[in-house]
All heavy atoms as a GROMACS GRO file, in nm:
protein
  634
    1MET      N    1  11.082   4.024   9.609
    1MET     CA    2  11.190   4.039   9.705
    1MET      C    3  11.163   3.944   9.821
    1MET      O    4  11.050   3.928   9.864
    1MET     CB    5  11.196   4.184   9.752
    1MET     CG    6  11.308   4.211   9.849
    1MET     SD    7  11.322   4.385   9.896
    1MET     CE    8  11.378   4.456   9.744
    2LYS      N    9  11.264   3.887   9.871
    2LYS     CA   10  11.251   3.796   9.985
    2LYS      C   11  11.274   3.872  10.116
    2LYS      O   12  11.340   3.976  10.118
    2LYS     CB   13  11.352   3.682   9.972
    2LYS     CG   14  11.325   3.595   9.851
    2LYS     CD   15  11.421   3.478   9.847
    2LYS     CE   16  11.400   3.402   9.720
    2LYS     NZ   17  11.325   3.285   9.732
    3ILE      N   18  11.217   3.820  10.222
    3ILE     CA   19  11.231   3.883  10.354
    3ILE      C   20  11.378   3.903  10.390
    3ILE      O   21  11.416   4.009  10.442
    3ILE     CB   22  11.160   3.799  10.463
    3ILE    CG1   23  11.008   3.794  10.436
    3ILE    CG2   24  11.190   3.850  10.602
    3ILE    CD1   25  10.939   3.928  10.448
    4LYS      N   26  11.462   3.807  10.359
    4LYS     CA   27  11.605   3.820  10.392
    4LYS      C   28  11.667   3.941  10.321
    4LYS      O   29  11.755   4.006  10.376
    4LYS     CB   30  11.682   3.692  10.360
    4LYS     CG   31  11.689   3.657  10.214
    4LYS     CD   32  11.764   3.526  10.192
    4LYS     CE   33  11.768   3.492  10.044
    4LYS     NZ   34  11.839   3.368  10.021
    5ASP      N   35  11.618   3.972  10.200
    5ASP     CA   36  11.668   4.090  10.128
    5ASP      C   37  11.622   4.219  10.195
    5ASP      O   38  11.696   4.317  10.202
    5ASP     CB   39  11.622   4.087   9.983
    5ASP     CG   40  11.673   3.965   9.908
    5ASP    OD1   41  11.789   3.925   9.933
    5ASP    OD2   42  11.598   3.910   9.827
    6ILE      N   43  11.499   4.218  10.243
    6ILE     CA   44  11.446   4.334  10.314
    6ILE      C   45  11.524   4.355  10.444
    6ILE      O   46  11.559   4.468  10.479
    6ILE     CB   47  11.295   4.317  10.343
    6ILE    CG1   48  11.218   4.317  10.210
    6ILE    CG2   49  11.244   4.427  10.436
    6ILE    CD1   50  11.073   4.276  10.224
    7GLN      N   51  11.553   4.247  10.514
    7GLN     CA   52  11.628   4.258  10.639
    7GLN      C   53  11.766   4.318  10.615
    7GLN      O   54  11.812   4.401  10.692
    7GLN     CB   55  11.638   4.121  10.705
    7GLN     CG   56  11.506   4.074  10.763
    7GLN     CD   57  11.508   3.930  10.810
    7GLN    OE1   58  11.581   3.847  10.757
    7GLN    NE2   59  11.424   3.901  10.908
    8LYS      N   60  11.832   4.278  10.506
    8LYS     CA   61  11.963   4.336  10.474
    8LYS      C   62  11.951   4.486  10.452
    8LYS      O   63  12.036   4.563  10.494
    8LYS     CB   64  12.020   4.270  10.348
    8LYS     CG   65  12.074   4.132  10.369
    8LYS     CD   66  12.128   4.078  10.237
    8LYS     CE   67  12.155   3.930  10.247
    8LYS     NZ   68  12.194   3.873  10.117
    9HIS      N   69  11.844   4.526  10.384
    9HIS     CA   70  11.822   4.669  10.357
    9HIS      C   71  11.811   4.747  10.488
    9HIS      O   72  11.864   4.857  10.500
    9HIS     CB   73  11.696   4.688  10.274
    9HIS     CG   74  11.662   4.830  10.248
    9HIS    ND1   75  11.728   4.907  10.156
    9HIS    CD2   76  11.570   4.910  10.305
    9HIS    CE1   77  11.678   5.029  10.156
    9HIS    NE2   78  11.581   5.034  10.245
   10PHE      N   79  11.743   4.689  10.586
   10PHE     CA   80  11.721   4.759  10.712
   10PHE      C   81  11.841   4.752  10.807
   10PHE      O   82  11.841   4.817  10.910
   10PHE     CB   83  11.594   4.707  10.781
   10PHE     CG   84  11.469   4.762  10.719
   10PHE    CD1   85  11.388   4.683  10.641
   10PHE    CD2   86  11.435   4.896  10.738
   10PHE    CE1   87  11.274   4.735  10.582
   10PHE    CE2   88  11.321   4.948  10.680
   10PHE     CZ   89  11.241   4.869  10.602
   11ASP      N   90  11.942   4.678  10.771
   11ASP     CA   91  12.064   4.674  10.854
   11ASP      C   92  12.128   4.811  10.867
   11ASP      O   93  12.199   4.839  10.963
   11ASP     CB   94  12.167   4.576  10.795
   11ASP     CG   95  12.132   4.431  10.823
   11ASP    OD1   96  12.044   4.405  10.909
   11ASP    OD2   97  12.192   4.343  10.758
   12ASN      N   98  12.104   4.899  10.770
   12ASN     CA   99  12.163   5.033  10.772
   12ASN      C  100  12.088   5.131  10.860
   12ASN      O  101  12.132   5.243  10.881
   12ASN     CB  102  12.170   5.088  10.629
   12ASN     CG  103  12.262   5.006  10.542
   12ASN    OD1  104  12.364   4.956  10.588
   12ASN    ND2  105  12.226   4.990  10.417
   13TYR      N  106  11.973   5.090  10.912
   13TYR     CA  107  11.893   5.176  10.997
   13TYR      C  108  11.922   5.150  11.144
   13TYR      O  109  11.957   5.038  11.182
   13TYR     CB  110  11.743   5.151  10.974
   13TYR     CG  111  11.693   5.205  10.842
   13TYR    CD1  112  11.696   5.127  10.728
   13TYR    CD2  113  11.640   5.334  10.834
   13TYR    CE1  114  11.649   5.176  10.606
   13TYR    CE2  115  11.592   5.383  10.714
   13TYR     CZ  116  11.598   5.303  10.602
   13TYR     OH  117  11.551   5.352  10.483
   14LYS      N  118  11.905   5.253  11.226
   14LYS     CA  119  11.914   5.234  11.370
   14LYS      C  120  11.791   5.156  11.414
   14LYS      O  121  11.682   5.174  11.358
   14LYS     CB  122  11.920   5.369  11.441
   14LYS     CG  123  12.048   5.445  11.411
   14LYS     CD  124  12.051   5.575  11.486
   14LYS     CE  125  12.181   5.648  11.451
   14LYS     NZ  126  12.190   5.776  11.519
   15PRO      N  127  11.804   5.071  11.516
   15PRO     CA  128  11.690   4.988  11.559
   15PRO      C  129  11.566   5.065  11.599
   15PRO      O  130  11.455   5.014  11.585
   15PRO     CB  131  11.745   4.911  11.678
   15PRO     CG  132  11.893   4.911  11.660
   15PRO     CD  133  11.925   5.041  11.590
   16ASP      N  134  11.581   5.189  11.644
   16ASP     CA  135  11.464   5.265  11.686
   16ASP      C  136  11.418   5.367  11.581
   16ASP      O  137  11.334   5.453  11.609
   16ASP     CB  138  11.488   5.334  11.820
   16ASP     CG  139  11.605   5.432  11.816
   16ASP    OD1  140  11.684   5.427  11.720
   16ASP    OD2  141  11.617   5.513  11.908
   17ALA      N  142  11.470   5.357  11.458
   17ALA     CA  143  11.429   5.448  11.350
   17ALA      C  144  11.284   5.421  11.312
   17ALA      O  145  11.239   5.307  11.309
   17ALA     CB  146  11.519   5.430  11.229
   18GLU      N  147  11.211   5.529  11.286
   18GLU     CA  148  11.072   5.517  11.240
   18GLU      C  149  11.073   5.510  11.088
   18GLU      O  150  11.138   5.591  11.022
   18GLU     CB  151  10.991   5.638  11.284
   18GLU     CG  152  10.974   5.650  11.434
   18GLU     CD  153  10.875   5.550  11.490
   18GLU    OE1  154  10.797   5.491  11.414
   18GLU    OE2  155  10.877   5.530  11.613
   19VAL      N  156  11.005   5.412  11.031
   19VAL     CA  157  10.997   5.399  10.885
   19VAL      C  158  10.853   5.373  10.844
   19VAL      O  159  10.771   5.326  10.924
   19VAL     CB  160  11.087   5.285  10.831
   19VAL    CG1  161  11.233   5.313  10.861
   19VAL    CG2  162  11.046   5.151  10.887
   20PHE      N  163  10.823   5.404  10.720
   20PHE     CA  164  10.695   5.370  10.660
   20PHE      C  165  10.724   5.267  10.552
   20PHE      O  166  10.811   5.287  10.468
   20PHE     CB  167  10.632   5.496  10.598
   20PHE     CG  168  10.508   5.467  10.518
   20PHE    CD1  169  10.390   5.435  10.582
   20PHE    CD2  170  10.512   5.470  10.380
   20PHE    CE1  171  10.276   5.407  10.509
   20PHE    CE2  172  10.398   5.442  10.307
   20PHE     CZ  173  10.280   5.411  10.371
   21MET      N  174  10.653   5.158  10.557
   21MET     CA  175  10.680   5.049  10.464
   21MET      C  176  10.550   4.991  10.413
   21MET      O  177  10.453   4.980  10.488
   21MET     CB  178  10.760   4.940  10.537
   21MET     CG  179  10.808   4.830  10.450
   21MET     SD  180  10.921   4.722  10.541
   21MET     CE  181  10.810   4.591  10.581
   22ILE      N  182  10.548   4.958  10.286
   22ILE     CA  183  10.433   4.891  10.227
   22ILE      C  184  10.479   4.756  10.176
   22ILE      O  185  10.576   4.748  10.100
   22ILE     CB  186  10.373   4.973  10.111
   22ILE    CG1  187  10.330   5.111  10.158
   22ILE    CG2  188  10.259   4.898  10.046
   22ILE    CD1  189  10.284   5.202  10.045
   23CYS      N  190  10.413   4.653  10.218
   23CYS     CA  191  10.447   4.518  10.172
   23CYS      C  192  10.320   4.443  10.136
   23CYS      O  193  10.216   4.462  10.198
   23CYS     CB  194  10.517   4.438  10.282
   23CYS     SG  195  10.679   4.498  10.322
   24TRP      N  196  10.330   4.362  10.035
   24TRP     CA  197  10.219   4.276   9.997
   24TRP      C  198  10.270   4.134   9.980
   24TRP      O  199  10.382   4.113   9.936
   24TRP     CB  200  10.157   4.320   9.865
   24TRP     CG  201  10.089   4.452   9.871
   24TRP    CD1  202   9.967   4.478   9.925
   24TRP    CD2  203  10.137   4.576   9.821
   24TRP    NE1  204   9.936   4.611   9.912
   24TRP    CE2  205  10.038   4.674   9.847
   24TRP    CE3  206  10.253   4.615   9.756
   24TRP    CZ2  207  10.053   4.806   9.810
   24TRP    CZ3  208  10.268   4.746   9.719
   24TRP    CH2  209  10.168   4.840   9.748
   25ASP      N  210  10.187   4.039  10.016
   25ASP     CA  211  10.218   3.900   9.985
   25ASP      C  212  10.110   3.847   9.892
   25ASP      O  213  10.014   3.918   9.860
   25ASP     CB  214  10.231   3.816  10.112
   25ASP     CG  215  10.105   3.812  10.195
   25ASP    OD1  216   9.997   3.853  10.146
   25ASP    OD2  217  10.111   3.768  10.310
   26LYS      N  218  10.127   3.727   9.845
   26LYS     CA  219  10.034   3.670   9.747
   26LYS      C  220   9.891   3.669   9.796
   26LYS      O  221   9.798   3.698   9.721
   26LYS     CB  222  10.080   3.528   9.711
   26LYS     CG  223   9.996   3.460   9.605
   26LYS     CD  224  10.055   3.327   9.564
   26LYS     CE  225  10.037   3.218   9.662
   26LYS     NZ  226   9.904   3.166   9.681
   27GLU      N  227   9.870   3.639   9.922
   27GLU     CA  228   9.735   3.630   9.977
   27GLU      C  229   9.661   3.763   9.971
   27GLU      O  230   9.538   3.766   9.966
   27GLU     CB  231   9.738   3.577  10.120
   27GLU     CG  232   9.768   3.428  10.131
   27GLU     CD  233   9.910   3.390  10.095
   27GLU    OE1  234  10.004   3.472  10.119
   27GLU    OE2  235   9.930   3.280  10.042
   28THR      N  236   9.734   3.872   9.969
   28THR     CA  237   9.672   4.004   9.959
   28THR      C  238   9.589   4.016   9.832
   28THR      O  239   9.489   4.088   9.830
   28THR     CB  240   9.781   4.113   9.959
   28THR    OG1  241   9.863   4.098  10.075
   28THR    CG2  242   9.722   4.252   9.958
   29PHE      N  243   9.629   3.945   9.729
   29PHE     CA  244   9.566   3.959   9.599
   29PHE      C  245   9.474   3.844   9.562
   29PHE      O  246   9.430   3.833   9.447
   29PHE     CB  247   9.673   3.978   9.491
   29PHE     CG  248   9.754   4.102   9.514
   29PHE    CD1  249   9.877   4.096   9.576
   29PHE    CD2  250   9.704   4.226   9.477
   29PHE    CE1  251   9.951   4.210   9.599
   29PHE    CE2  252   9.776   4.342   9.500
   29PHE     CZ  253   9.900   4.333   9.560
   30ASN      N  254   9.441   3.758   9.656
   30ASN     CA  255   9.353   3.644   9.627
   30ASN      C  256   9.218   3.687   9.571
   30ASN      O  257   9.161   3.619   9.486
   30ASN     CB  258   9.334   3.557   9.750
   30ASN     CG  259   9.450   3.463   9.772
   30ASN    OD1  260   9.529   3.439   9.682
   30ASN    ND2  261   9.460   3.409   9.892
   31ASP      N  262   9.165   3.801   9.617
   31ASP     CA  263   9.036   3.849   9.567
   31ASP      C  264   9.047   3.901   9.424
   31ASP      O  265   8.949   3.902   9.350
   31ASP     CB  266   8.980   3.959   9.656
   31ASP     CG  267   8.939   3.907   9.792
   31ASP    OD1  268   8.930   3.785   9.809
   31ASP    OD2  269   8.918   3.990   9.882
   32VAL      N  270   9.164   3.946   9.387
   32VAL     CA  271   9.186   4.003   9.254
   32VAL      C  272   9.218   3.895   9.152
   32VAL      O  273   9.160   3.891   9.044
   32VAL     CB  274   9.301   4.106   9.258
   32VAL    CG1  275   9.330   4.162   9.122
   32VAL    CG2  276   9.269   4.217   9.357
   33ALA      N  277   9.311   3.808   9.187
   33ALA     CA  278   9.352   3.702   9.094
   33ALA      C  279   9.419   3.591   9.173
   33ALA      O  280   9.525   3.612   9.232
   33ALA     CB  281   9.449   3.758   8.991
   34GLU      N  282   9.357   3.476   9.175
   34GLU     CA  283   9.422   3.362   9.239
   34GLU      C  284   9.541   3.320   9.154
   34GLU      O  285   9.533   3.318   9.032
   34GLU     CB  286   9.323   3.247   9.254
   34GLU     CG  287   9.218   3.274   9.358
   34GLU     CD  288   9.131   3.152   9.386
   34GLU    OE1  289   9.183   3.039   9.375
   34GLU    OE2  290   9.015   3.173   9.419
   35MET      N  291   9.651   3.290   9.220
   35MET     CA  292   9.771   3.250   9.148
   35MET      C  293   9.850   3.151   9.230
   35MET      O  294   9.838   3.145   9.352
   35MET     CB  295   9.855   3.372   9.110
   35MET     CG  296   9.910   3.450   9.228
   35MET     SD  297   9.988   3.603   9.178
   35MET     CE  298   9.859   3.719   9.222
   36THR      N  299   9.932   3.076   9.162
   36THR     CA  300  10.017   2.979   9.230
   36THR      C  301  10.138   3.052   9.290
   36THR      O  302  10.167   3.168   9.253
   36THR     CB  303  10.067   2.872   9.132
   36THR    OG1  304  10.155   2.935   9.037
   36THR    CG2  305   9.953   2.802   9.062
   37ASN      N  306  10.208   2.985   9.378
   37ASN     CA  307  10.330   3.044   9.433
   37ASN      C  308  10.432   3.071   9.323
   37ASN      O  309  10.501   3.174   9.324
   37ASN     CB  310  10.391   2.952   9.540
   37ASN     CG  311  10.311   2.954   9.668
   37ASN    OD1  312  10.238   3.048   9.697
   37ASN    ND2  313  10.324   2.848   9.746
   38LYS      N  314  10.441   2.979   9.228
   38LYS     CA  315  10.535   2.995   9.117
   38LYS      C  316  10.500   3.119   9.034
   38LYS      O  317  10.588   3.196   8.997
   38LYS     CB  318  10.532   2.870   9.029
   38LYS     CG  319  10.637   2.865   8.924
   38LYS     CD  320  10.634   2.731   8.851
   38LYS     CE  321  10.745   2.724   8.747
   38LYS     NZ  322  10.748   2.594   8.679
   39GLU      N  323  10.372   3.139   9.008
   39GLU     CA  324  10.329   3.258   8.935
   39GLU      C  325  10.360   3.384   9.014
   39GLU      O  326  10.407   3.484   8.960
   39GLU     CB  327  10.179   3.251   8.906
   39GLU     CG  328  10.142   3.146   8.803
   39GLU     CD  329   9.992   3.125   8.792
   39GLU    OE1  330   9.920   3.138   8.895
   39GLU    OE2  331   9.947   3.095   8.681
   40TRP      N  332  10.334   3.380   9.145
   40TRP     CA  333  10.359   3.497   9.231
   40TRP      C  334  10.507   3.535   9.228
   40TRP      O  335  10.541   3.653   9.218
   40TRP     CB  336  10.312   3.470   9.373
   40TRP     CG  337  10.344   3.580   9.469
   40TRP    CD1  338  10.428   3.572   9.576
   40TRP    CD2  339  10.294   3.714   9.468
   40TRP    NE1  340  10.433   3.693   9.641
   40TRP    CE2  341  10.351   3.782   9.577
   40TRP    CE3  342  10.206   3.783   9.386
   40TRP    CZ2  343  10.324   3.915   9.606
   40TRP    CZ3  344  10.178   3.917   9.414
   40TRP    CH2  345  10.238   3.981   9.523
   41VAL      N  346  10.595   3.438   9.234
   41VAL     CA  347  10.739   3.465   9.232
   41VAL      C  348  10.776   3.538   9.103
   41VAL      O  349  10.851   3.636   9.104
   41VAL     CB  350  10.821   3.335   9.247
   41VAL    CG1  351  10.968   3.356   9.215
   41VAL    CG2  352  10.806   3.280   9.388
   42LYS      N  353  10.720   3.494   8.991
   42LYS     CA  354  10.748   3.560   8.862
   42LYS      C  355  10.691   3.702   8.860
   42LYS      O  356  10.755   3.795   8.809
   42LYS     CB  357  10.692   3.478   8.747
   42LYS     CG  358  10.770   3.349   8.724
   42LYS     CD  359  10.714   3.270   8.607
   42LYS     CE  360  10.796   3.144   8.586
   42LYS     NZ  361  10.747   3.068   8.470
   43VAL      N  362  10.571   3.719   8.913
   43VAL     CA  363  10.511   3.852   8.920
   43VAL      C  364  10.598   3.946   9.003
   43VAL      O  365  10.627   4.059   8.963
   43VAL     CB  366  10.367   3.845   8.977
   43VAL    CG1  367  10.315   3.983   9.014
   43VAL    CG2  368  10.273   3.776   8.880
   44VAL      N  369  10.642   3.900   9.120
   44VAL     CA  370  10.725   3.982   9.208
   44VAL      C  371  10.856   4.021   9.140
   44VAL      O  372  10.898   4.137   9.146
   44VAL     CB  373  10.753   3.909   9.342
   44VAL    CG1  374  10.860   3.980   9.422
   44VAL    CG2  375  10.625   3.898   9.422
   45LYS      N  376  10.918   3.926   9.072
   45LYS     CA  377  11.044   3.957   9.003
   45LYS      C  378  11.024   4.066   8.899
   45LYS      O  379  11.106   4.156   8.885
   45LYS     CB  380  11.102   3.831   8.938
   45LYS     CG  381  11.163   3.737   9.038
   45LYS     CD  382  11.223   3.615   8.970
   45LYS     CE  383  11.260   3.513   9.074
   45LYS     NZ  384  11.398   3.509   9.108
   46GLU      N  385  10.913   4.062   8.827
   46GLU     CA  386  10.885   4.166   8.728
   46GLU      C  387  10.851   4.299   8.796
   46GLU      O  388  10.896   4.405   8.751
   46GLU     CB  389  10.772   4.123   8.635
   46GLU     CG  390  10.810   4.011   8.541
   46GLU     CD  391  10.930   4.043   8.454
   46GLU    OE1  392  10.937   4.155   8.400
   46GLU    OE2  393  11.018   3.956   8.439
   47LEU      N  394  10.773   4.294   8.902
   47LEU     CA  395  10.735   4.417   8.971
   47LEU      C  396  10.856   4.488   9.031
   47LEU      O  397  10.857   4.611   9.043
   47LEU     CB  398  10.632   4.388   9.080
   47LEU     CG  399  10.492   4.353   9.032
   47LEU    CD1  400  10.405   4.316   9.150
   47LEU    CD2  401  10.431   4.466   8.953
   48ASN      N  402  10.958   4.413   9.069
   48ASN     CA  403  11.079   4.475   9.124
   48ASN      C  404  11.147   4.565   9.022
   48ASN      O  405  11.229   4.649   9.057
   48ASN     CB  406  11.176   4.369   9.176
   48ASN     CG  407  11.137   4.318   9.312
   48ASN    OD1  408  11.078   4.390   9.392
   48ASN    ND2  409  11.168   4.194   9.340
   49ASN      N  410  11.113   4.551   8.894
   49ASN     CA  411  11.171   4.634   8.789
   49ASN      C  412  11.086   4.757   8.758
   49ASN      O  413  11.127   4.842   8.681
   49ASN     CB  414  11.190   4.552   8.660
   49ASN     CG  415  11.290   4.441   8.679
   49ASN    OD1  416  11.391   4.458   8.745
   49ASN    ND2  417  11.262   4.325   8.622
   50TYR      N  418  10.968   4.766   8.817
   50TYR     CA  419  10.877   4.879   8.792
   50TYR      C  420  10.927   5.002   8.867
   50TYR      O  421  10.984   4.993   8.975
   50TYR     CB  422  10.736   4.848   8.843
   50TYR     CG  423  10.650   4.766   8.750
   50TYR    CD1  424  10.702   4.661   8.676
   50TYR    CD2  425  10.515   4.790   8.740
   50TYR    CE1  426  10.622   4.585   8.593
   50TYR    CE2  427  10.432   4.714   8.658
   50TYR     CZ  428  10.488   4.612   8.584
   50TYR     OH  429  10.407   4.537   8.504
   51ALA      N  430  10.900   5.119   8.809
   51ALA     CA  431  10.938   5.244   8.875
   51ALA      C  432  10.829   5.291   8.971
   51ALA      O  433  10.858   5.353   9.072
   51ALA     CB  434  10.964   5.352   8.771
   52PHE      N  435  10.702   5.263   8.942
   52PHE     CA  436  10.590   5.306   9.025
   52PHE      C  437  10.591   5.457   9.047
   52PHE      O  438  10.560   5.506   9.155
   52PHE     CB  439  10.588   5.233   9.160
   52PHE     CG  440  10.557   5.087   9.147
   52PHE    CD1  441  10.657   4.992   9.161
   52PHE    CD2  442  10.428   5.044   9.121
   52PHE    CE1  443  10.628   4.858   9.149
   52PHE    CE2  444  10.398   4.910   9.109
   52PHE     CZ  445  10.499   4.815   9.122
   53ASP      N  446  10.627   5.534   8.944
   53ASP     CA  447  10.635   5.680   8.957
   53ASP      C  448  10.504   5.742   9.002
   53ASP      O  449  10.503   5.825   9.091
   53ASP     CB  450  10.680   5.743   8.825
   53ASP     CG  451  10.827   5.718   8.797
   53ASP    OD1  452  10.901   5.690   8.892
   53ASP    OD2  453  10.866   5.724   8.679
   54SER      N  454  10.393   5.703   8.940
   54SER     CA  455  10.266   5.765   8.978
   54SER      C  456  10.231   5.732   9.123
   54SER      O  457  10.179   5.815   9.195
   54SER     CB  458  10.153   5.724   8.884
   54SER     OG  459  10.130   5.585   8.892
   55MET      N  460  10.263   5.610   9.166
   55MET     CA  461  10.237   5.573   9.304
   55MET      C  462  10.324   5.656   9.397
   55MET      O  463  10.280   5.699   9.503
   55MET     CB  464  10.264   5.424   9.326
   55MET     CG  465  10.234   5.377   9.468
   55MET     SD  466  10.279   5.206   9.497
   55MET     CE  467  10.136   5.125   9.428
   56SER      N  468  10.447   5.683   9.356
   56SER     CA  469  10.537   5.764   9.439
   56SER      C  470  10.482   5.904   9.457
   56SER      O  471  10.488   5.960   9.566
   56SER     CB  472  10.676   5.770   9.375
   56SER     OG  473  10.734   5.643   9.370
   57TYR      N  474  10.428   5.962   9.348
   57TYR     CA  475  10.372   6.096   9.359
   57TYR      C  476  10.250   6.096   9.451
   57TYR      O  477  10.231   6.188   9.530
   57TYR     CB  478  10.334   6.151   9.221
   57TYR     CG  479  10.454   6.173   9.132
   57TYR    CD1  480  10.460   6.117   9.005
   57TYR    CD2  481  10.562   6.250   9.174
   57TYR    CE1  482  10.570   6.138   8.923
   57TYR    CE2  483  10.673   6.270   9.094
   57TYR     CZ  484  10.676   6.213   8.968
   57TYR     OH  485  10.786   6.233   8.888
   58GLU      N  486  10.167   5.993   9.441
   58GLU     CA  487  10.051   5.983   9.530
   58GLU      C  488  10.095   5.969   9.675
   58GLU      O  489  10.034   6.027   9.764
   58GLU     CB  490   9.964   5.865   9.489
   58GLU     CG  491   9.889   5.888   9.360
   58GLU     CD  492   9.805   5.768   9.319
   58GLU    OE1  493   9.755   5.696   9.408
   58GLU    OE2  494   9.792   5.746   9.198
   59LEU      N  495  10.200   5.892   9.698
   59LEU     CA  496  10.251   5.875   9.834
   59LEU      C  497  10.306   6.006   9.888
   59LEU      O  498  10.280   6.041  10.004
   59LEU     CB  499  10.359   5.767   9.836
   59LEU     CG  500  10.420   5.734   9.970
   59LEU    CD1  501  10.313   5.692  10.071
   59LEU    CD2  502  10.523   5.624   9.955
   60ILE      N  503  10.378   6.080   9.805
   60ILE     CA  504  10.430   6.210   9.848
   60ILE      C  505  10.316   6.303   9.884
   60ILE      O  506  10.320   6.373   9.987
   60ILE     CB  507  10.521   6.270   9.740
   60ILE    CG1  508  10.651   6.190   9.732
   60ILE    CG2  509  10.551   6.418   9.768
   60ILE    CD1  510  10.736   6.221   9.612
   61ASP      N  511  10.211   6.304   9.802
   61ASP     CA  512  10.093   6.386   9.833
   61ASP      C  513  10.029   6.344   9.964
   61ASP      O  514   9.989   6.427  10.045
   61ASP     CB  515   9.990   6.379   9.720
   61ASP     CG  516  10.035   6.455   9.596
   61ASP    OD1  517  10.127   6.540   9.608
   61ASP    OD2  518   9.978   6.428   9.489
   62ALA      N  519  10.020   6.213   9.987
   62ALA     CA  520   9.962   6.162  10.112
   62ALA      C  521  10.047   6.204  10.232
   62ALA      O  522   9.993   6.243  10.336
   62ALA     CB  523   9.949   6.010  10.107
   63ILE      N  524  10.177   6.199  10.218
   63ILE     CA  525  10.266   6.241  10.328
   63ILE      C  526  10.246   6.389  10.357
   63ILE      O  527  10.234   6.429  10.474
   63ILE     CB  528  10.414   6.211  10.293
   63ILE    CG1  529  10.437   6.059  10.294
   63ILE    CG2  530  10.508   6.282  10.390
   63ILE    CD1  531  10.570   6.016  10.237
   64LYS      N  532  10.239   6.470  10.253
   64LYS     CA  533  10.219   6.614  10.273
   64LYS      C  534  10.085   6.641  10.341
   64LYS      O  535  10.076   6.725  10.431
   64LYS     CB  536  10.225   6.687  10.139
   64LYS     CG  537  10.364   6.696  10.081
   64LYS     CD  538  10.361   6.767   9.946
   64LYS     CE  539  10.498   6.778   9.884
   64LYS     NZ  540  10.492   6.842   9.751
   65THR      N  541   9.980   6.570  10.299
   65THR     CA  542   9.848   6.587  10.359
   65THR      C  543   9.850   6.551  10.506
   65THR      O  544   9.797   6.623  10.591
   65THR     CB  545   9.744   6.500  10.285
   65THR    OG1  546   9.738   6.544  10.149
   65THR    CG2  547   9.607   6.509  10.349
   66GLU      N  548   9.910   6.437  10.540
   66GLU     CA  549   9.916   6.394  10.680
   66GLU      C  550  10.001   6.489  10.763
   66GLU      O  551   9.969   6.517  10.878
   66GLU     CB  552   9.970   6.251  10.689
   66GLU     CG  553   9.876   6.147  10.634
   66GLU     CD  554   9.737   6.152  10.698
   66GLU    OE1  555   9.728   6.172  10.821
   66GLU    OE2  556   9.639   6.138  10.625
   67LEU      N  557  10.109   6.540  10.705
   67LEU     CA  558  10.194   6.635  10.777
   67LEU      C  559  10.117   6.762  10.811
   67LEU      O  560  10.125   6.813  10.923
   67LEU     CB  561  10.318   6.668  10.695
   67LEU     CG  562  10.417   6.766  10.757
   67LEU    CD1  563  10.465   6.716  10.894
   67LEU    CD2  564  10.533   6.791  10.663
   68LYS      N  565  10.037   6.811  10.715
   68LYS     CA  566   9.954   6.929  10.743
   68LYS      C  567   9.857   6.901  10.857
   68LYS      O  568   9.838   6.985  10.946
   68LYS     CB  569   9.875   6.969  10.617
   68LYS     CG  570   9.958   7.034  10.512
   68LYS     CD  571   9.873   7.066  10.389
   68LYS     CE  572   9.958   7.119  10.276
   68LYS     NZ  573   9.878   7.142  10.154
   69SER      N  574   9.798   6.784  10.856
   69SER     CA  575   9.704   6.746  10.961
   69SER      C  576   9.773   6.739  11.097
   69SER      O  577   9.722   6.790  11.197
   69SER     CB  578   9.640   6.611  10.927
   69SER     OG  579   9.556   6.568  11.030
   70VAL      N  580   9.889   6.680  11.101
   70VAL     CA  581   9.966   6.670  11.226
   70VAL      C  582  10.001   6.808  11.278
   70VAL      O  583   9.989   6.835  11.398
   70VAL     CB  584  10.094   6.584  11.206
   70VAL    CG1  585  10.190   6.598  11.322
   70VAL    CG2  586  10.057   6.438  11.182
   71ARG      N  587  10.043   6.894  11.188
   71ARG     CA  588  10.082   7.029  11.229
   71ARG      C  589   9.963   7.109  11.280
   71ARG      O  590   9.976   7.186  11.374
   71ARG     CB  591  10.150   7.102  11.113
   71ARG     CG  592  10.291   7.047  11.091
   71ARG     CD  593  10.361   7.116  10.978
   71ARG     NE  594  10.500   7.069  10.971
   71ARG     CZ  595  10.581   7.094  10.869
   71ARG    NH1  596  10.538   7.165  10.765
   71ARG    NH2  597  10.703   7.048  10.869
   72ARG      N  598   9.845   7.091  11.219
   72ARG     CA  599   9.724   7.158  11.268
   72ARG      C  600   9.690   7.110  11.408
   72ARG      O  601   9.648   7.188  11.493
   72ARG     CB  602   9.606   7.133  11.173
   72ARG     CG  603   9.603   7.225  11.055
   72ARG     CD  604   9.469   7.218  10.983
   72ARG     NE  605   9.437   7.084  10.937
   72ARG     CZ  606   9.462   7.038  10.816
   72ARG    NH1  607   9.516   7.114  10.725
   72ARG    NH2  608   9.428   6.914  10.782
   73GLU      N  609   9.705   6.980  11.434
   73GLU     CA  610   9.676   6.925  11.566
   73GLU      C  611   9.768   6.985  11.672
   73GLU      O  612   9.730   6.998  11.787
   73GLU     CB  613   9.693   6.774  11.565
   73GLU     CG  614   9.585   6.700  11.490
   73GLU     CD  615   9.612   6.550  11.482
   73GLU    OE1  616   9.710   6.502  11.546
   73GLU    OE2  617   9.538   6.482  11.412
   74ASN      N  618   9.890   7.017  11.632
   74ASN     CA  619   9.989   7.068  11.727
   74ASN      C  620   9.983   7.217  11.747
   74ASN      O  621  10.058   7.273  11.826
   74ASN     CB  622  10.131   7.028  11.682
   74ASN     CG  623  10.153   6.880  11.695
   74ASN    OD1  624  10.095   6.814  11.782
   74ASN    ND2  625  10.238   6.826  11.610
   75GLU      N  626   9.894   7.286  11.676
   75GLU     CA  627   9.882   7.433  11.692
   75GLU      C  628   9.810   7.469  11.818
   75GLU      O  629   9.728   7.405  11.871
   75GLU     CB  630   9.811   7.493  11.571
   75GLU     CG  631   9.898   7.489  11.448
   75GLU     CD  632   9.824   7.546  11.326
   75GLU    OE1  633   9.703   7.569  11.329
   75GLU    OE2  634   9.893   7.568  11.226
   0.00000   0.00000   0.00000
């Protein structure tokens, strides 16, 4: 996904809305696998088709854990 596509997505949000976002660029993965820009573009296009279901469940669990922690702090 290109930055301009992400910006379009955020046009629907109010400017002061709080969001959680995860982004990676090619340099993030240099330690794992060096790749060319052309290879990275192909990888990103394929990854955009992934569901990432297991990652979503882990994220939901992380949100629930952090929410419990926040609520304990506020007691």
